[in-house]
C-alpha positions as CSV (number, residue, x, y, z in Angstrom):
1,X,9.5,-57.8,-25.6
2,X,6.1,-56.1,-24.7
3,X,6.5,-58.1,-21.0
4,X,10.0,-57.0,-20.5
5,X,9.8,-54.1,-20.8
6,X,6.0,-53.7,-18.4
7,X,8.0,-55.5,-15.8
8,X,11.3,-53.6,-16.5
9,X,8.8,-50.5,-15.8
10,X,7.3,-52.6,-12.3
11,X,10.8,-52.8,-11.3
12,X,11.6,-49.5,-11.7
13,X,8.5,-48.1,-10.5
14,X,8.6,-50.8,-7.1
15,X,12.3,-49.4,-6.7
16,X,10.8,-45.7,-6.3
17,X,8.5,-46.4,-4.1
18,X,10.6,-48.4,-1.4
19,X,13.0,-45.2,-1.8
20,X,10.3,-42.9,-1.2
21,X,9.1,-44.6,1.4
22,X,12.5,-45.2,2.9
23,X,13.7,-41.7,2.8
24,X,9.9,-40.5,4.4
25,X,10.5,-43.3,7.3
26,X,14.3,-42.0,7.9
27,X,13.5,-38.6,8.0
28,X,10.6,-39.0,10.2
29,X,12.5,-41.9,12.9
30,X,9.5,-44.3,12.0
31,X,9.5,-47.9,11.9
32,X,5.7,-48.5,9.9
33,X,4.4,-52.1,9.3
34,X,3.6,-53.8,5.8
35,X,0.1,-51.5,5.7
36,X,1.2,-48.3,5.8
37,X,4.2,-48.6,3.9
38,X,1.7,-49.6,0.8
39,X,-0.6,-46.3,1.8
40,X,2.6,-44.6,1.2
41,X,3.5,-46.4,-1.4
42,X,0.6,-45.2,-3.2
43,X,0.6,-41.9,-2.3
44,X,3.6,-41.5,-3.7
45,X,3.2,-42.8,-7.0
46,X,0.0,-40.8,-7.0
47,X,1.8,-37.7,-6.0
48,X,4.8,-38.4,-9.1
49,X,2.5,-39.1,-11.8
50,X,0.3,-35.6,-10.8
51,X,4.0,-33.8,-10.5
52,X,4.7,-35.4,-13.9
53,X,1.5,-33.7,-15.7
54,X,2.3,-30.5,-14.2
55,X,5.8,-30.8,-15.8
56,X,4.9,-32.0,-18.8
57,X,7.1,-29.3,-21.2
58,X,9.6,-31.7,-22.8
59,X,12.2,-29.2,-22.3
60,X,12.1,-29.0,-18.6
61,X,11.2,-32.3,-17.8
62,X,15.4,-33.5,-17.6
63,X,15.8,-29.8,-15.6
64,X,13.1,-30.4,-13.1
65,X,13.2,-34.5,-12.1
66,X,14.6,-33.5,-9.2
67,X,11.9,-31.1,-7.8
68,X,9.2,-33.4,-8.9
69,X,10.7,-36.2,-6.9
70,X,11.5,-33.9,-3.9
71,X,7.6,-32.7,-4.2
72,X,6.7,-36.6,-4.0
73,X,9.1,-37.0,-1.1
74,X,7.5,-33.8,0.4
75,X,4.1,-35.3,0.1
76,X,4.7,-38.7,1.4
77,X,6.6,-37.5,4.6
78,X,3.3,-35.0,5.4
79,X,0.7,-38.5,4.5
80,X,3.4,-40.4,6.8
81,X,3.0,-37.5,9.7
82,X,-0.6,-37.0,9.9
83,X,-1.4,-40.6,9.7
84,X,1.1,-40.9,12.8
85,X,-0.5,-38.3,14.4
86,X,-3.9,-39.4,13.8
87,X,-3.2,-42.7,14.3
88,X,0.1,-43.9,16.0
89,X,1.7,-46.7,14.8
90,X,0.4,-49.9,16.9
91,X,-2.9,-48.6,17.6
92,X,-4.5,-50.1,14.3
93,X,-3.3,-53.1,14.8
94,X,-3.9,-55.6,12.0
95,X,-7.0,-56.5,10.0
96,X,-8.1,-59.2,12.4
97,X,-7.5,-56.8,14.8
98,X,-9.8,-54.7,13.3
99,X,-12.6,-56.8,12.8
100,X,-12.2,-57.5,17.3
101,X,-11.9,-53.8,17.5
102,X,-15.4,-53.2,15.8
103,X,-17.0,-56.2,17.6
104,X,-15.7,-55.1,20.8
105,X,-16.7,-51.6,20.6
106,X,-20.0,-52.9,19.1
107,X,-20.5,-55.3,22.1
108,X,-19.5,-51.9,24.4
109,X,-21.6,-49.2,22.8
110,X,-24.6,-51.9,23.6
111,X,-23.4,-52.3,26.9
112,X,-23.1,-48.2,28.2
113,X,-26.8,-47.9,26.7
114,X,-27.8,-51.0,28.7
115,X,-26.3,-49.4,31.7
116,X,-27.5,-45.9,30.7
117,X,-31.5,-46.6,30.2
118,X,-30.6,-48.9,33.6
119,X,-29.5,-45.4,35.5
120,X,-32.6,-43.5,33.9
121,X,-35.2,-46.3,34.8
122,X,-33.7,-45.3,38.3
123,X,-34.1,-41.9,37.9
124,X,-30.2,-40.7,37.7
125,X,-30.5,-37.9,34.6
126,X,-26.1,-36.5,34.3
127,X,-25.9,-33.0,35.4
128,X,-22.8,-31.0,35.3
129,X,-19.4,-32.7,35.3
130,X,-18.0,-30.1,36.7
131,X,-20.5,-29.9,39.7
132,X,-18.6,-31.4,43.1
133,X,-20.7,-33.8,44.5
134,X,-21.5,-32.7,47.7
135,X,-25.0,-32.8,47.1
136,X,-25.6,-35.7,49.6
137,X,-25.0,-34.5,52.2
138,X,-28.1,-32.8,52.1
139,X,-31.6,-33.8,52.8
140,X,-32.0,-35.2,50.4
141,X,-29.4,-37.3,49.7
142,X,-31.3,-40.2,50.6
143,X,-33.6,-40.0,47.7
144,X,-30.5,-40.2,45.4
145,X,-28.7,-42.9,47.3
146,X,-31.3,-45.4,47.1
147,X,-31.6,-45.1,43.6
148,X,-27.7,-45.4,43.3
149,X,-27.7,-48.7,45.3
150,X,-30.8,-50.2,43.2
151,X,-29.1,-48.9,39.8
152,X,-25.8,-50.7,40.4
153,X,-27.5,-54.1,41.8
154,X,-29.0,-54.4,37.9
155,X,-26.1,-53.5,36.4
156,X,-24.7,-56.7,37.5
157,X,-21.6,-58.0,39.0
158,X,-19.0,-55.5,38.2
159,X,-21.5,-52.3,39.3
160,X,-22.3,-54.4,42.8
161,X,-18.6,-54.6,42.9
162,X,-18.0,-51.1,42.5
163,X,-21.0,-50.1,45.0
164,X,-18.7,-52.2,47.7
165,X,-15.9,-50.4,47.4
166,X,-17.5,-47.2,47.3
167,X,-19.8,-48.2,50.2
168,X,-15.7,-48.3,51.8
169,X,-14.4,-44.9,50.6
170,X,-16.1,-42.6,53.9
171,X,-13.4,-39.9,52.8
172,X,-14.9,-40.0,49.3
173,X,-18.6,-40.0,50.2
174,X,-21.4,-38.9,52.7
175,X,-22.8,-41.0,55.2
176,X,-26.0,-41.8,53.2
177,X,-24.7,-42.7,50.4
178,X,-22.4,-45.7,52.6
179,X,-25.1,-46.8,54.7
180,X,-27.1,-47.5,51.5
181,X,-24.3,-49.1,49.1
182,X,-23.8,-50.8,52.2
183,X,-26.2,-52.5,51.8
184,X,-25.2,-54.2,48.3
185,X,-25.3,-57.8,49.1
186,X,-23.2,-61.1,48.5
187,X,-25.3,-63.8,47.9
188,X,-27.0,-63.8,44.5
189,X,-28.9,-66.1,42.7
190,X,-26.5,-69.3,41.2
191,X,-26.2,-70.4,38.4
192,X,-28.1,-73.6,36.9
193,X,-26.1,-76.7,37.1
194,X,-25.3,-77.9,34.0
195,X,-24.3,-74.6,32.6
196,X,-21.4,-74.6,35.6
197,X,-20.7,-78.3,35.2
198,X,-19.9,-77.9,31.3
199,X,-17.4,-75.1,32.8
200,X,-15.7,-76.9,35.1
201,X,-15.0,-79.8,33.1
202,X,-14.2,-77.7,30.5
203,X,-11.2,-76.3,32.9
204,X,-10.8,-79.3,34.5
205,X,-10.0,-81.3,30.8
206,X,-11.8,-84.6,32.5
207,X,-15.3,-85.9,33.5
208,X,-16.0,-84.4,37.0
209,X,-16.1,-88.2,38.3
210,X,-12.6,-88.7,37.6
211,X,-11.8,-85.4,39.7
212,X,-13.9,-85.3,42.6
213,X,-15.1,-88.7,44.2
214,X,-18.3,-86.8,45.6
215,X,-19.3,-82.9,43.9
216,X,-22.5,-81.1,45.6
217,X,-24.7,-79.4,43.1
218,X,-26.2,-77.3,45.1
219,X,-23.3,-74.3,46.0
220,X,-22.3,-73.2,49.8
221,X,-22.4,-69.2,48.5
222,X,-23.3,-67.6,45.2
223,X,-21.6,-64.2,44.8
224,X,-21.3,-62.1,41.5
225,X,-18.3,-63.6,40.1
226,X,-17.9,-67.1,41.2
227,X,-20.0,-69.9,43.7
228,X,-19.0,-71.9,45.7
229,X,-19.3,-76.1,46.0
230,X,-18.7,-78.4,48.7
231,X,-17.0,-81.7,47.0
232,X,-14.0,-84.9,48.4
233,X,-11.6,-85.7,46.4
234,X,-11.0,-89.2,45.8
235,X,-8.6,-89.3,48.5
236,X,-11.2,-88.9,50.9
237,X,-10.0,-84.6,51.7
238,X,-12.5,-82.5,51.8
239,X,-12.8,-79.3,49.7
240,X,-14.3,-76.7,48.3
241,X,-14.7,-76.1,44.8
242,X,-14.7,-71.9,43.5
243,X,-15.9,-71.9,40.1
244,X,-15.7,-69.5,37.6
245,X,-19.4,-67.8,36.5
246,X,-19.3,-68.4,32.7
247,X,-19.4,-65.2,30.4
248,X,-18.8,-63.1,33.7
249,X,-15.0,-61.8,31.9
250,X,-16.3,-60.5,28.6
251,X,-19.1,-58.7,30.9
252,X,-16.4,-57.5,33.6
253,X,-13.7,-56.5,30.7
254,X,-16.6,-54.6,29.0
255,X,-17.7,-52.9,32.1
256,X,-14.6,-51.8,33.2
257,X,-13.8,-50.2,29.7
258,X,-16.6,-47.9,30.3
259,X,-16.1,-46.9,33.7
260,X,-12.8,-46.1,32.7
261,X,-13.4,-44.2,29.9
262,X,-16.3,-42.3,31.9
263,X,-13.4,-41.8,34.7
264,X,-10.7,-40.4,32.4
265,X,-13.4,-38.3,30.5
266,X,-14.7,-36.7,34.2
267,X,-11.0,-36.3,35.1
268,X,-10.4,-34.1,32.2
269,X,-14.1,-31.8,32.5
270,X,-14.0,-31.7,36.2
271,X,-11.6,-30.1,38.7
272,X,-12.6,-32.0,41.7
273,X,-12.6,-35.4,39.7
274,X,-8.9,-34.2,39.4
275,X,-8.3,-33.6,42.7
276,X,-9.7,-37.1,44.1
277,X,-7.7,-38.8,41.6
278,X,-10.7,-40.2,39.5
279,X,-8.4,-42.2,37.1
280,X,-6.1,-43.6,39.1
281,X,-9.1,-44.7,41.5
282,X,-11.1,-46.5,38.6
283,X,-7.5,-48.3,37.7
284,X,-7.1,-49.5,40.5
285,X,-10.7,-50.9,40.5
286,X,-10.0,-52.3,37.5
287,X,-7.0,-54.4,38.8
288,X,-8.2,-55.7,41.5
289,X,-11.5,-57.0,39.7
290,X,-9.4,-59.0,37.2
291,X,-7.4,-60.2,39.8
292,X,-10.4,-61.3,41.2
293,X,-11.6,-62.8,37.9
294,X,-8.2,-65.2,38.0
295,X,-7.9,-67.8,40.4
296,X,-4.6,-68.5,39.9
297,X,-3.8,-65.0,41.1
298,X,-6.0,-65.6,44.2
299,X,-3.6,-69.5,44.8
300,X,-0.6,-67.1,44.4
301,X,-2.3,-64.8,47.1
302,X,-2.6,-67.4,49.6
303,X,0.6,-68.9,48.9
304,X,2.3,-65.7,49.6
305,X,0.3,-64.9,53.0
306,X,1.1,-68.7,54.6
307,X,5.0,-68.7,53.7
308,X,4.6,-65.0,55.4
309,X,2.6,-66.5,58.6
310,X,4.5,-69.0,58.8
311,X,7.2,-66.9,60.1
312,X,5.6,-65.7,62.8
313,X,4.9,-66.9,66.0
314,X,1.3,-65.3,66.0
315,X,0.5,-66.9,62.8
316,X,0.3,-70.4,64.3
317,X,-3.4,-69.6,65.4
318,X,-4.6,-68.9,62.6
319,X,-5.2,-71.0,59.8
320,X,-5.3,-70.7,56.2
321,X,-7.0,-73.1,53.5
322,X,-4.2,-75.1,51.3
323,X,-5.2,-74.9,47.9
324,X,-4.5,-78.1,45.5
325,X,-2.9,-76.7,42.3
326,X,-3.4,-79.9,40.2
327,X,-7.0,-79.1,39.9
328,X,-7.1,-75.7,40.2
329,X,-6.7,-72.8,37.1
330,X,-7.7,-69.6,35.8
331,X,-11.6,-70.2,36.5
332,X,-11.5,-73.5,39.3
333,X,-9.9,-73.0,42.3
334,X,-9.5,-76.7,44.6
335,X,-9.4,-75.5,48.3
336,X,-9.2,-77.2,51.7
337,X,-12.3,-77.2,53.7
338,X,-12.1,-75.7,56.8
339,X,-14.2,-76.6,59.2
340,X,-16.0,-73.9,61.2
341,X,-18.7,-71.0,61.4
342,X,-18.4,-67.4,59.5
343,X,-17.6,-65.2,62.6
344,X,-21.1,-63.5,61.6
345,X,-23.0,-66.8,62.1
346,X,-21.4,-67.8,65.4
347,X,-22.7,-65.8,67.9
348,X,-23.7,-69.1,69.4
349,X,-20.9,-70.5,69.2
350,X,-18.2,-67.8,70.6
351,X,-18.4,-69.2,73.9
352,X,-16.0,-68.3,76.9
353,X,-15.4,-65.3,78.8
354,X,-14.6,-61.8,78.5
355,X,-10.8,-61.9,78.3
356,X,-11.1,-64.9,76.1
357,X,-13.2,-63.2,73.3
358,X,-11.0,-60.2,73.5
359,X,-7.9,-62.0,73.3
360,X,-9.3,-63.6,70.3
361,X,-10.2,-60.3,68.8
362,X,-6.4,-59.1,69.7
363,X,-4.8,-62.0,67.8
364,X,-6.7,-60.9,64.5
365,X,-6.2,-57.5,64.8
366,X,-2.4,-58.2,64.9
367,X,-2.5,-60.5,62.8
368,X,-3.8,-58.0,60.3
369,X,-1.1,-55.4,61.4
370,X,1.6,-57.1,60.2
371,X,0.3,-58.3,57.2
372,X,0.7,-54.4,56.5
373,X,3.8,-53.4,58.4
374,X,5.7,-56.2,58.1
375,X,4.6,-58.3,55.1
376,X,3.1,-56.0,52.5
377,X,0.6,-58.0,51.4
378,X,-3.1,-58.5,53.0
379,X,-6.7,-59.3,52.9
380,X,-8.0,-56.2,51.9
381,X,-12.2,-57.5,52.7
382,X,-12.1,-59.0,56.3
383,X,-15.7,-59.1,56.7
384,X,-17.2,-61.0,59.6
385,X,-17.8,-63.9,56.3
386,X,-14.5,-64.5,55.6
387,X,-13.1,-64.8,59.2
388,X,-14.0,-68.5,60.5
389,X,-14.4,-69.8,64.0
390,X,-12.9,-73.4,63.6
391,X,-14.3,-76.3,65.4
392,X,-10.7,-76.4,67.2
393,X,-10.8,-73.6,68.3
394,X,-8.3,-71.9,65.9
395,X,-9.6,-68.5,63.1
396,X,-9.4,-69.2,59.8
397,X,-9.6,-66.9,56.9
398,X,-10.5,-67.6,53.8
399,X,-11.1,-65.9,50.2
400,X,-8.1,-64.1,49.8
401,X,-9.3,-62.8,45.6
402,X,-8.5,-59.7,47.0
403,X,-5.7,-58.5,48.7
404,X,-3.7,-54.8,49.0
405,X,0.0,-54.6,48.2
406,X,1.8,-51.9,49.6
407,X,5.5,-51.2,49.6
408,X,8.5,-50.5,52.2
409,X,8.6,-46.6,51.8
410,X,4.8,-47.0,52.7
411,X,4.5,-49.5,55.1
412,X,7.3,-47.1,57.1
413,X,5.2,-44.1,57.3
414,X,2.2,-46.3,58.3
415,X,4.1,-47.4,61.7
416,X,5.7,-44.1,61.5
417,X,1.5,-42.9,61.3
418,X,0.9,-45.0,64.3
419,X,3.7,-43.7,66.6
420,X,2.7,-40.6,66.0
421,X,-0.8,-40.7,66.9
422,X,0.1,-43.1,69.8
423,X,2.7,-40.4,71.1
424,X,0.2,-37.8,70.2
425,X,2.9,-35.5,68.2
426,X,1.3,-33.3,65.6
427,X,4.7,-33.0,64.3
428,X,5.4,-36.6,63.8
429,X,2.2,-36.9,62.6
430,X,2.6,-34.4,59.8
431,X,5.9,-36.0,59.2
432,X,4.3,-39.2,58.7
433,X,1.1,-38.3,56.5
434,X,3.3,-36.9,54.0
435,X,5.4,-40.0,53.7
436,X,2.0,-41.7,52.9
437,X,0.0,-39.8,50.6
438,X,0.1,-37.7,47.1
439,X,1.7,-33.9,47.9
440,X,1.2,-31.1,45.6
441,X,4.0,-28.5,44.6
442,X,3.3,-26.1,47.4
443,X,1.9,-26.9,51.1
444,X,1.2,-24.8,54.0
445,X,3.0,-27.3,56.3
446,X,2.7,-25.0,59.6
447,X,-1.6,-24.9,58.7
448,X,-1.5,-28.4,58.4
449,X,0.4,-28.8,61.4
450,X,-1.9,-26.9,63.4
451,X,-4.8,-29.1,62.3
452,X,-3.1,-31.9,62.8
453,X,-2.9,-30.7,66.6
454,X,-6.3,-29.7,67.1
455,X,-7.4,-33.4,65.4
456,X,-5.6,-34.9,68.2
457,X,-6.4,-32.8,70.9
458,X,-10.3,-33.2,69.9
459,X,-9.9,-37.0,69.2
460,X,-7.3,-38.5,71.6
461,X,-8.0,-36.5,74.8
462,X,-8.8,-37.9,78.0
463,X,-11.6,-39.8,78.5
464,X,-12.5,-39.9,74.9
465,X,-13.1,-43.2,72.7
466,X,-11.6,-43.1,69.2
467,X,-12.8,-45.5,66.6
468,X,-11.7,-46.1,62.8
469,X,-14.0,-43.1,62.0
470,X,-10.7,-40.9,63.0
471,X,-9.3,-42.2,60.4
472,X,-11.9,-40.9,57.5
473,X,-12.2,-37.5,59.9
474,X,-8.2,-38.1,59.4
475,X,-8.0,-37.9,55.3
476,X,-10.6,-35.7,54.8
477,X,-8.5,-33.0,57.1
478,X,-5.9,-33.4,54.6
479,X,-7.7,-33.7,51.3
480,X,-8.3,-30.0,52.1
481,X,-4.7,-29.2,52.1
482,X,-4.9,-30.5,48.3
483,X,-3.2,-34.1,49.3
484,X,-4.1,-37.0,47.6
485,X,-4.6,-40.6,49.1
486,X,-3.1,-43.2,47.1
487,X,-5.5,-46.3,46.4
488,X,-3.0,-48.5,48.0
489,X,-3.4,-46.4,51.0
490,X,-7.1,-46.0,51.1
491,X,-7.1,-49.7,50.3
492,X,-5.4,-50.4,53.8
493,X,-7.9,-48.0,55.7
494,X,-10.7,-50.0,54.5
495,X,-9.9,-53.0,55.5
496,X,-8.9,-51.8,59.2
497,X,-12.8,-50.3,59.0
498,X,-14.6,-53.4,57.6
499,X,-11.7,-55.3,60.6
500,X,-13.4,-53.3,62.9
501,X,-16.8,-54.6,62.4
502,X,-15.0,-57.9,62.2
503,X,-13.9,-58.0,65.7
504,X,-16.6,-56.2,67.2
505,X,-18.7,-59.6,66.8
506,X,-16.1,-61.6,68.4
507,X,-15.7,-59.4,71.6
508,X,-18.6,-56.3,72.0
509,X,-17.3,-53.4,72.8
510,X,-13.5,-54.2,71.4
511,X,-12.1,-50.2,70.4
512,X,-9.1,-51.2,67.5
513,X,-7.8,-47.9,67.9
514,X,-6.8,-47.8,71.1
515,X,-5.9,-51.8,70.7
516,X,-3.8,-50.4,68.2
517,X,-1.7,-47.8,69.6
518,X,-1.2,-51.0,72.6
519,X,0.9,-52.7,70.1
520,X,2.1,-50.0,68.8
521,X,3.5,-49.3,72.4
522,X,4.9,-53.4,72.7
523,X,2.5,-54.0,75.0
524,X,1.5,-57.3,72.7
525,X,4.6,-58.7,73.4
526,X,3.3,-60.5,76.3
527,X,0.4,-62.3,74.4
528,X,2.5,-63.9,71.9
529,X,2.5,-61.0,68.9
530,X,5.9,-58.9,68.6
531,X,6.2,-54.7,69.5
532,X,6.4,-52.7,66.6
533,X,9.7,-51.6,67.7
534,X,11.2,-55.2,66.7
535,X,10.1,-54.7,63.4
536,X,13.8,-52.7,63.1
537,X,16.2,-54.9,61.8
538,X,20.2,-54.4,63.5
539,X,21.3,-53.6,59.9
540,X,18.8,-50.5,60.6
541,X,20.3,-49.5,64.0
542,X,23.7,-49.9,62.6
543,X,23.0,-47.8,59.7
544,X,21.5,-45.4,61.9
545,X,24.3,-45.0,64.5
546,X,26.5,-44.9,61.8
547,X,25.3,-41.8,60.7
548,X,24.9,-40.5,64.2
549,X,28.5,-40.9,64.5
550,X,29.7,-38.9,62.0
551,X,26.8,-36.1,62.1
552,X,28.8,-33.8,64.5
553,X,31.9,-34.0,62.5
554,X,29.8,-32.9,59.7
555,X,28.1,-29.9,61.3
556,X,31.1,-28.3,62.9
557,X,32.6,-29.0,59.3
558,X,29.5,-27.0,58.1
559,X,29.4,-23.9,60.9
560,X,33.1,-23.1,60.2
561,X,33.0,-23.0,56.4
562,X,29.6,-20.9,57.5
563,X,31.7,-18.6,59.9
564,X,34.8,-17.8,57.6
565,X,32.6,-16.5,54.5
566,X,34.0,-20.4,52.9
567,X,30.4,-22.6,52.2
568,X,29.7,-22.9,48.8
569,X,27.3,-25.1,46.7
570,X,28.5,-26.9,44.0
571,X,25.7,-28.0,41.3
572,X,26.0,-30.0,37.8
573,X,24.1,-28.8,35.5
574,X,22.0,-31.3,33.9
575,X,23.6,-34.1,35.7
576,X,20.4,-36.1,35.2
577,X,20.1,-38.0,31.6
578,X,16.4,-37.3,30.6
579,X,17.7,-33.1,31.1
580,X,20.3,-34.0,28.5
581,X,17.9,-35.7,26.1
582,X,15.6,-32.7,26.5
583,X,17.7,-30.4,25.6
584,X,19.8,-31.9,22.6
585,X,16.2,-32.9,21.4
586,X,15.0,-29.1,21.5
587,X,18.4,-28.2,20.5
588,X,18.0,-30.3,17.3
589,X,14.7,-28.6,16.9
590,X,16.0,-25.4,17.0
591,X,18.6,-26.0,14.4
592,X,16.1,-27.9,11.9
593,X,13.5,-24.9,12.0
594,X,16.8,-22.2,11.5
595,X,17.8,-24.5,8.4
596,X,13.9,-24.8,6.8
597,X,13.6,-21.2,7.5
598,X,16.5,-20.0,5.8
599,X,16.1,-22.5,3.0
600,X,12.3,-21.0,2.6
601,X,13.7,-17.8,2.7
602,X,16.3,-18.4,0.2
603,X,14.0,-20.0,-2.3
604,X,11.1,-16.9,-2.0
605,X,14.3,-14.7,-3.1
606,X,15.5,-16.8,-5.5
607,X,12.2,-17.6,-7.2
608,X,11.7,-13.7,-7.1
609,X,14.5,-12.5,-9.4
610,X,14.4,-11.8,-13.1
611,X,16.9,-12.5,-15.3
612,X,20.0,-14.3,-14.6
613,X,21.7,-17.9,-16.6
614,X,19.1,-20.1,-18.2
615,X,19.2,-23.4,-18.2
616,X,17.1,-24.8,-20.0
617,X,13.8,-22.5,-22.1
618,X,11.4,-21.1,-19.5
619,X,13.9,-21.9,-16.4
620,X,16.5,-19.7,-14.9
621,X,19.5,-21.0,-13.1
622,X,17.9,-19.1,-9.6
623,X,14.6,-20.5,-10.3
624,X,15.6,-23.9,-10.6
625,X,18.0,-23.4,-7.2
626,X,14.7,-22.1,-5.4
627,X,12.1,-25.0,-6.5
628,X,14.8,-27.4,-4.5
629,X,15.3,-24.7,-1.8
630,X,12.0,-24.9,-1.6
631,X,11.6,-28.6,-1.7
632,X,14.1,-28.8,1.2
633,X,12.1,-26.4,3.1
634,X,9.4,-28.4,2.8
635,X,10.9,-31.5,3.7
636,X,12.6,-30.0,7.3
637,X,9.9,-27.8,8.1
638,X,7.2,-31.1,8.1
639,X,9.8,-33.9,10.0
640,X,10.2,-30.4,12.7
641,X,6.2,-30.3,12.8
642,X,6.1,-34.0,13.2
643,X,9.0,-34.1,15.7
644,X,7.5,-31.4,17.8
645,X,3.5,-32.9,17.6
646,X,4.9,-36.0,18.3
647,X,6.6,-34.7,21.6
648,X,3.8,-33.2,22.9
649,X,1.2,-36.1,22.3
650,X,3.9,-37.8,24.3
651,X,4.1,-35.2,27.3
């Protein structure tokens, strides 16, 4: 009998707990997991017990049951609201996620202090967050640049990559830093063969002898993320095998988390960091590194670029390696071995007349321009080691682990930018720049256009020899006007800057900006390339013709209506769905606030009234109504506060 009573009481209590938790969830509009439901149920049990003890007079128990339940609901709702604000749903995960999170945090903290110790050892002491980093332009910049380069080298693969990326950002860093960071080497000590061989067989799923007829244990090259070995398949084809260094992903991921956290802190505390978009730069860098860590992405990049090149006539003289997908995966990439010499080491084999070498450099440059302005996917690191002069006289391009991507709008803006530079039109150059950069809400376009006119006069005057450095100066100019360069646009000009050095090795004295102006003018048609004007499709021409054909009639209607005073503008208020949603939620919160305030004021008035009808000894009717109205006011007030806090958190 006692067991039955206990089970009945447990069942009733469970029903009450479920009712409290369900009601609190409905009031807040939340969907919570099992752990939060159990915690909320525990709070409701404690709250109900406390309120039952406070209202223990026998004659009041029945009449104040609603107040007890309502007060418990207020406590449960408040607990869930505070928990949701402090730790939103989905951020904590389950117990297994907690263990992984603790391990990750410990590893990240250990790695963080290791990096700090490296920085301190090289004399890089933390300064004020708000200080604008222009000290490197002064005489002592070299003393600060060299320790930074040494610290990045000692920091490992991710920080070496970071230094290599920063060494190309002439629009952000002073020349002394650019020169020093440019010394970060690509060739590093290789991993021991037993470690690499074990990782390779684990990824392939078979013994090395089953996959390859021959495998050279000495790497052809070793970089911070991977190393490359020569091999031969059983079919007799010569291949190169790119193997990711064991354990590099875990270290890189930890380093990227540190870099991203530091960037967010810097942008939150420093105005110059917000102006430069440090978080966006860090996000772009993290995305690039993660792509390089997954060789399946490089294989997909090669397939995309190969498909685009096969549709163009000028791609016939430039070759890409074939990927052997059956032997490739996340950590291993098996590719055709292109027999040739890197441009950086090919000075002795670059024979032929100056015209032939110039034609070869033009071919490589035109191919890069088509990658950027037609395909939208381009090789982001065309340094001399990634461009090969093949034994048959063709050009090979390797290492597509780092690629850039630009959408159609940015490609259109870049084409307009090239045309504007070629025509030396400051108004067109201003319009093109505003297409490819992120502009603030207010900008003095007239002043920007005047400065661009002076810029064109300085760099494109007769007798001048412009270089890729003009793009650096151009973007520094627009940054002074509060414009922000998106990472994908910066990647384009970083790749062009790297390509200029490569082309100078092929044809000494090659002026890429002048050649690009010829490319924009259509002069490459006779060399096998397509003039840029042919990038406009017949569909675009027809659409523009229809617009121009209707334009005079529409202008006549507008001017006639303006002359007769009949011109009007119709504006639909709240036509945007987001505006309607915002207004609806705002009205909802205002109404709830009004109801909560009204209930609270009424409860105070009723509780302050002496006398009146008596429901039970010690409790009058006015007091009973006042208590219940106070509970209602508390519940609605909690809901309003939760809605406001959640809305501000999302914004």
